[in-house]
N, C-alpha and C positions, 0 to 999 in steps of 0.2 A: 192657755186658752183664755180669751177675754170673757168678761162677765156675761155678755149677750150670747156668746157661743155656749157657755155653761147653762144659761137659761133655756136655750134650744134643746140641749141634751136632756135637761130635766123635763121639758115639755114633751119630747119624744117618748121618754120613759113613762111618763104619766099617761100619754095617749095609748101606748101599747099595754099598759097595766101589767098583768101577770104573764104576758106573752114574752117569756124569757128568750125564746128562739129569735124573735124579730129584734128585740133589744140587743141581744148579743151580736146579731148580724150587723146591725147599724154601727155598733162599737167596733166590730172587726173591720168594716169598710173604712171607718174614720181612722183607725189605727194604720191600715195599709196606706191610706191617702197621705197621712203624715210621713210615712217612710218614703213614699214616692216623691213627695215635695222636698225631700232632702237633696234630690238631684234634678227634679223636673220643675220648671217654672209654673207657678200657679198662685192664686190669691188664697193664702192659708185660711182666713176666716170663712170665705165663701166656700171653699172646698170642704172644710170640716163640717160646716152647717149642712151643705148639700149631702155629704156622706151620711150624716145623722138622719136626714129626712128623705133620702132617695126612695125608700119603699113605703113612705107614709100613706100612700093611697091604697095599700093592700087591704086594709079593713073595709074601706068603703067599696072597693071592687068586690070583695066577698059578700058584703051585705047586699049590694045592688044586683050583682050578676051571678053570685054563687061561684065565683072564680077568682083566682089570684093571678091570672094571666098578665104578663108584662104590659101588653097594650092597654089593658084596663087600669093597671097601676099608673100608667102614664097619663091617663085621662083624669083619674080621681085624685092623684097626688098633689098636683099644683094648688087646688083650692084649699086643701088642708094645710099645706106648707105655708101658703100665703097668709092664712089666718094666724098661724103660730108666729111667723116672722113679723107680721104687722103688730101683733100684741107685744112682741119683744122690743120693737122699735127700730127695725132695720129700714133703710131708705128704699124707695121704689126701684132704683136701678139694681140694687143688690137682690131684692126680692124677685125682680123680673128674671135675672140671670139664674138664680137658684131654681125658680119654677120652670124655666126653659130647659135646664138640664134634667130635672125630674121628669118633664114631659117627653124626654127623648132617651132616658137612661137605659132602655132596652132596644133602642133603634139607632145604631151607629150610622153616621153619615148624615143624619138630620142636622146636626151641628158639629163643628169641629173647632173647639177652642182648647187652650191649655187646661183650663179648669175641667172641661168635659172629659178630656183624655185621662186625667188623673182619676176622676170618679169612675170612669169605665174600667180602667185597669184595677183599681182598688176593689171594685165589686167582683170582678172576675177572679182576683187573687183569693177572695173568700169562697167563691162559688165553684171554681174549676174542679176541685176534687169531688164535689157532690154531683156535678152535672155531666161529667165526661168520664169515659173509661181511660184511665191513665196507665194501664198495665204495660203498654208498649211504648218504650222511651222514644222511638223515632216518630211514632204517631203523635205522641204528646208534644214533641218538638214542633211538628207541623201545626198542631192546634195553637200552640203558643205564638208561633209566627203569624198565624192567621187572626187570632183573637186580639192580642195585646197591641195597644196603640203607642206605647212609649218604650224606649230602650230600657228604662229602669224597670218597668212592669215585666218585660220579657225576662230580664235578668233574675228578678225575684221569683218569677214563676218557675224558671228553670231550677233555681236553688231549692225551691219548695217542693216541686212536683216531679222532677226527673231524678230518679234514684240511680246514682252512679256506682 
């Protein structure tokens, strides 16, 4: 990881403070994103930075609206991410794409880029077991086909969540 990516990781950890659950989630998404990029084309620094910051709006959403709903995270996340990325020294094109993905990370179909697809799948690889009933293998297979946007994401999801 480059120095600026490390700075973003540290900034995210400082921002979330003792919220180990959110820090661990961000690290988990970044880890899966790196696994996905072994086979899927994407911009590594942009994807890792976005993975680290994708839920950064959750605190503001909770503070302003008393809710951590995904649509509120999409509204509140980009300004927080922009402040961090500007302070770290990323250029506007990079910051713009990160913020665009954060603003749509719960809304597939709003954007469709290689970088977005890797973030989407990495987030679902972390969340699938918590958000879905995976007790029926055939239903889990249908969920995987419907949710995941990359071939690699589907493969990793099957290996992780379908007990054979």
